[in-house]
N, C-alpha and C positions, 0 to 999 in steps of 0.2 A: 529317688532324686527327681526334683520337678525340673523339667526342661521347658522353657518358654518357647512358644511359637515365634518364628520368624520368616518373613517374607524375601526370598533371595531374588526373585525375578518380579519386581514391582510392575514393569512394563506389561508382563503377560498378564497379571492378575487385574490390572486396570483395564486392559483390552477385553478380558472376559467379562468383567462388570458391565462395561459399555455396551457389550453385545446383548445383554439382557434386554435392551430396549430395541434391538434392530427388527424383532418381529412385530412391533407394535409402535409405529411411528407417532400416532396420536397420543398414545400412552407416554411416550417420550416427551412430547411437547407438553403434556399436562404437568410434567415434573416443574417447569419454569413457572407456570401459572401457580401451582400450589406453593412454591417458594414465594411468590409475590403475595399470596394470601397471608403467608406466615408472617411476612414483613409487616402487614397491617396488625396482626395479632401482636407482634412485638411492640408496635407503636401504641397499641391500647393498653399493654401491661406497663408501658412507660408513662402512661398518662397522656400521650400526645396523639391521640386518635384523631384522624382527619377524614375528609370526604374520600373514601377508599375507591380507587378505579384501576382497573387492569385493562389494558389493550392489547389485542392480538392482531397484528398486521401482515397480511401476506402480499408478497410481490412475485407472481408467478414468472414474469419476464426476467427478472434479476435473480431468481431462486433464492429468496431470503424470507424468513419469517422473524418478526420482531415481537417480543413479550416486554412490555413496559408497565411499571406502576408508579404511583405518586406517594410511595411511603417514605420512610425516614432516610433510605439510602444505606450504604455500608462504607466504614473507614478504609482508608487505604491499608492500613495493617490488617484488618480483617479480611479484606479482599485477598491480600497476598497470603494469607495463611490457608485459604480453600484448596489450592491444588496439593498443599503437603498435609492435608487432614482429611483424605478420603476415608469415609467410614466413621469419622469421629465428629459428631454432630453437637453443636452447643444447644440444640433443641430438644434432644432426648430427655425423656422424663419430664417436659413441660406439658401439662395437660392441654392448654390452648394451641401447642404447636402441632403441625402435621408431618413436616419433613424431618424425620428422626433418623433416617439412614445415612445421609451425607453422601450418597451416590449420584443425586439428581443432576449435579452440574456436568457429569459426563453424559448425560441422556441425549445431547446433540448429535452423537454417534449414530443414533437410532435412525436418522433422516437427513443429517447434513454433513458437511466437511469441517466446518470450523464453527467457533462460537466466540463472540466477544462480549464483555459486560462493560458497560459504563454507568457509573453510579456517582451520586452526589448527595451529601448529607446536609448540605447548607452550612456546614462549618468549614474549617480549613480554608478560610477566605473565600469561600464558595467555589473552590476548585473541584474538578472532577477526578475520578480513579478509574482505570481501566484494566482490563485482563483479557488476554488473547490466548485461546486454545485452539489446537488444530489437531485433528485425526493423524495419528502416526508420528507425531512429535513427542518427544520425552519431557519436555519443558513447556511450562505456560510462561507468557510474558506479561508482567504488570507494569504500569506506568501512572505518573500524575499528570494530568492535563490541566492548562491554565482556563479559567473559565472564560477569558476574553477569546480565546481560540475556539472552544466549543461552541459557545453560545451564538457566535455567527452564523451557523448551519443547524445545529442539532442540540440546543441547549434545553435545559428543564430545570424547574426549581429545586426539587429533591425527588429522590427515588431511585429506581435502577431500571436500566434497558438491556435486555439480552437480545443480541442479534446472531441468528443462525444462518450461516450462508452455505452456498453450495447444495442447496436443496433440489434434487432432480425434478424437472418439470412434471414428469409422470406421478412422482410421489405426491406433488401439490394437487394434481387433478384426481388422484385416487383417494386422498385423505384429507386434504386441507382447503377444499372449496369453501366459501363463505356458508353455505347451508349445511354442510357436513360438520364444519367446526362449530357452528352455533349449536346444533344438535347435541353433538358430542360434549361440548362444555357445559350445556344446560343440564344433561343427564349426570356429569360427573360431580357437579357442585350444586345439585338442586337443593340441599337444606341451606346452604350459605346464600344462594340467590333469593331464595323465598324470604329469608330473614333480612334481607336488604343490607347484611353485613358488608358485602363488597359489591360494585358493580362491574361487570365484566363485558367488554366491548370487542366485537370483530370487525376489522376493517380490511380492505384490500385496494392495491394500487390498479389502476387501469382503467377500462371501460366502466363507466357507471360506479367510480370509486366512492366509498362512502363507509361511515362507522355506523354498526348497529348493535344494539344492546342485546345480550344473551338472556333469553328468558327461560324460566324453569318449564319442564314438560308439562303438557297437559294431559290429565289422566280422565278416562272415561268412567262413567258410573257416578255413584254417590260416595261422599266420603262416609267411612263408617267408624273411623278411630282416628281422632286427633288429640293425641296424648303427649305433652311435653312436660315431663316431670323429672325432677331431680332424684336419682337414687340417693337414700338418706346420706347426708354428709358425714353422719356418724359412721363408723366402720362397719362393713356388711362381712359377716363370717359365711363362708361357703364350705362346700365339701371337702375340699383339701386343705382347709385351714388357713388359706390366704385371705387378705384382706383387701377389698375394693371398694372405691367410692367414685362418684362420676355422675353424668347426667345421661339421660335416654329419651330420645325423642321419636315418637312413631306416628306417621300419617299415613293413612290407608283409604284407598278407594275400592269400592267394590262394583265390578261390572259382570252382572249374571251371565251376559251373552259373550264374556271374554274367553279368549282360547289360549293365547300366549302372553297375557299380562304378567309382569313381574314386580316383585317388591325389592328394590335395591337395598343393599346393606352399606352403610356409610361409616366411616371413622372420622370423627372432627368435621363433618361437613363434606368429605371427600369419598366418593364411592370407592368402596373396597371390594365388594361382590356385586355382580350384575343381579343376582338373585339370592335372596335369603334362602330360597330352597336348596341352595348347595350344602347347607348344614344339615347333615344327615340325622342329626340329633332331634330335629323338629318334626312335626306332623306334615302329612301331604298337602294341607291346605294351602301351604305356601307355594306349591308347584301346580295348584288347581287351574292356573291361568285366569282366574276370576278377581284376583288382587293384585293392585298396583300401588305405587308409593313408596316410601322409604323407611328404614329404621336407621336412626343417626346415634351411635353411641361414642363417648369420648373416653371410655375406659378400656377399649380392645387395642390390639398391637397388630400391626400389618407383618406379613413376611417381607423378606428383602425385595421380591419382585413386585410387591403391592398387589398380588393376585390371590391373596388368602389371608386368613387370620391365624395368629399364634395361637395354639391350644394352651392357654394359660388360665389363671384365676379369672381375668377379666372376661374371657371367652366363656368359661362356665356361667359366670354371673349373667351374661347376656342371654345365653341359652335358657338359664333359669327364669328370667323376667319375661322373655317372650312366650314361654309355656304358659304363662299366666293368662294370656290373651286367647289362647288357642280355643277353649271351650265355647267361649261366646262368638268368635269368628267364625267357627265350624257352624254354629246354628245359624247365624246370619247368612252364610254363604247357602246354605241348604235351603233357608226360607226364600231367599230372593231367586235362586235358580229354580225352585219349584213353582214360584208364582211366575216367573218368565216363561218356564216350560208350559204351564197351564194356560197362559194367554197365547202363546204361540200355537199350541195344539188346538184350542178352542178356534182360533181363527181358521186354521186349516180345515177343521172338521166342519166348519160353517160352509166353507166352499165346496167341500166333498157333498155335504148334504144336499146343497143346490143341485149339483151336478147328478147325484144320485136319484134324485127326484125326476130330473130330465130322462135319465136311462130306463127308470121304471115306466114312464109314460110311453116310451118307445118299445120297451121289451118288457111286458108284465110277467108275472110268475108263471113259468112253464108248468109247474106241478099241479096248478089249479085248473089248467086249460081243459075244457070240455066237462067240468064238474058242475057247472052252473053257478059257482061261488063268484061273488062280485070281487073286482079287483081290490088289492090291499089298499085302504084309504090312507091319505097323508097323516102323519101325526099332528096333533094339536099342540105339541111342544116341540121345542128346538133343541139348539146346542148351547149350554147343557139343558137337561131335561126340563128344569124349572123356568126356562125363558120361553116367551112367545115364539112361535115357529115363523121363519121368513121365507120358507120354501115349501114344496110339495113332496119332500122325503118321506117314504113311508116309515121312517125309523127315527127314533131318537138316539142321539150319539152322545157319549160322555166319557170323561176320562177319570178314572178312579185307581186308587192305590189299593189293590186287592189284599185280602187277608193272608196270613201265612199259609193257610190250606189250599188257597187258589193261586198262589205266587207264580206257579209255573204256567199258568193260562194266559194267552195273549188276550183273549176277550172272554166276555160271558153274554148271554141272552137272557134277558128277563122280559117276561110277558110277550115272548116271541118277537117284540118290535122295539125293544131297547137294548142297544148294543153298548155294553160297557167295554172300554179299553183298558188295559193294566198297564198303569204308568210306572209300576215297578218292575216290569218284565226286562231282562237284559237287552232283549232286541229293541224295546222302545227306547232304552237309555242310549244304546249305541246307534241305531239306525234312523230314529226319528229326531232325537234332541241331543244325541252324543256330540262330543267335541268333533268340530268340522262338518258336522251333519248340515246339509242344504235343505232349502225348501223342497227341492226336487226329491230328495232322499226321503223326507217325512211324508210327502204326498205318495210316494210308492209304497211305504210301509202301511200308512192308513188305508190305502185303497186295497191292499192285499187283505189286511185284517177285517176290514169291514165288507169286503166281498165274501170272505169265508162265512161270516156271520150272516150276512144277507141271504146267501145260498142256502144254508141250512134252515133259516127261518122260512124261506120259501117251501123247502121240502116239507117242513112240519105243517104249513099251512095246507098243502096238498094232501098229506096223509090225513088231516082232520077232515077235509072236504070229502075224501073217499069214504072215510068212516061214517060221516054223517049221511051220503047218499045210501049207504048200505045199512042204515040203522044200526050201526055198531059204535060201541064206545072207543074213543081213540086211546090207544096204548103207547105211552111215551117210551116204555121200556122194551118195546118190540124190537126183534132183531132186524138190523138193516141189511138188505142184500147187497151184493157186490155190485149190481146194476144200479141200485139206488146211490150207492158210493161215488160210482163213476159219474152218475147224473148230477149230483151235487158238486162235484169237482168241476166238470165241465161249466156248470152255471156260475161258479165262483170266478173261474178263468174269464168268462165272458163279460161278467160285471167288472172285474178288474180292469180288463183291457178297454172296455167302453169308457171307464172312469179316466183312465190315463190318457185315452185319445181325446177326451173332453178337454184335458188339461194341456194337450199338445205335447205331452211327453212320449206318447208311442203313436205313430201315424197310422191311419186305417190301412195302408198297404201293408205295413209291418204286421199290424194286427192279424190281417188276412192270412198271411203267410204262416203266423204261428198257429 
């Protein structure tokens, strides 16, 4: 026997639904903005699209927030049906519509005490319809208002005005300042704002009161993907046999120096997820911190709290389509990051080469002391090796991705005066150019590696000088004594500390203590 579900305690259920918004006041306010956007979509579907504008006005002193649009408005009968139709949406299943849950009218409970709706269709002799709702009350109150009464103080041609009252002053200061609101709305409706489909404005009463247009976020880096395409209007068959059709818009910016950049996921122009990276089905490139922008799909469905996607046929289709972009995006990210890393590292190496030349001028090779050998001459090439030198550094410095056989090495010496630094080493990736690594970190890493290489090169020069004075052949495979190892380590430390001292990272007093 089939037993239908029935709600016995409607007040309790409605209270629980309204509390979904209590922890996210800004998200609650967005419900009314999204409803206003849908009103313009409805006007467009009816062939009556007009200059679409939405205003959000905050009055901190009176504790009110007003959301108003200039769309077609709602009839009295439709307005009266809203309180008795919680969860029943006339927009559900309409691709152009966003508010499909029919819970949004209760969102005021997340940040205010009451909400009043004033709407006008341009019909019904130009009169207005109103709806009053208050937290804790079982019933809403609807009324008809004559145009001559309303127009005296707060009239408008057509559209809907929602006024939330009883908003605490601290809530406004924490969440609804003009700058915070503009940023939040710009991020939430970026695809809609960029398309100029609707103009959204934020205003406030009080000192310096004015109305400002909400702009879309600015993304750092270069745009690497601007793909607005329709998934074929013919049916797409996917893995589970379901059928999906709709549109997908992808706009991505690549910032190789980015750390926390994110790509938002949007449903019909409204942000559903702060980051596409939350979809575990996708590759790690979406959480690399290098990509920003948005993915906007009109064939996915939101969970009731609007904080996730329903895992249905539309979701599977989205994942499948995004995976098509991943190989090329991965290659672009790697290439851009490698170029940036090389450019940054070469700049740091150039600085180190200049300082190292100064260090050698003051502290020449101790291993050749007393051998009669001349001091190590400055390289005739610079950083990298094929560029003219700009300093008196006795070494050429360069960054190279070592072959697999040498991948474990931090550096290699060639010709005793060419230091190659391994860009593929984990320490290089993490300490020199990794996420969050600062110039100071890179300087310390390069100084340590170069000092080690330079100290060993000095030791080799000393061995060669001694062999020459003794009329012997230099044997590069000769066993190194413990004393020699200690001397190389001391020279390395001395060079590193002098370099860091020259950069102001370690002071001379601290250096002497060490």
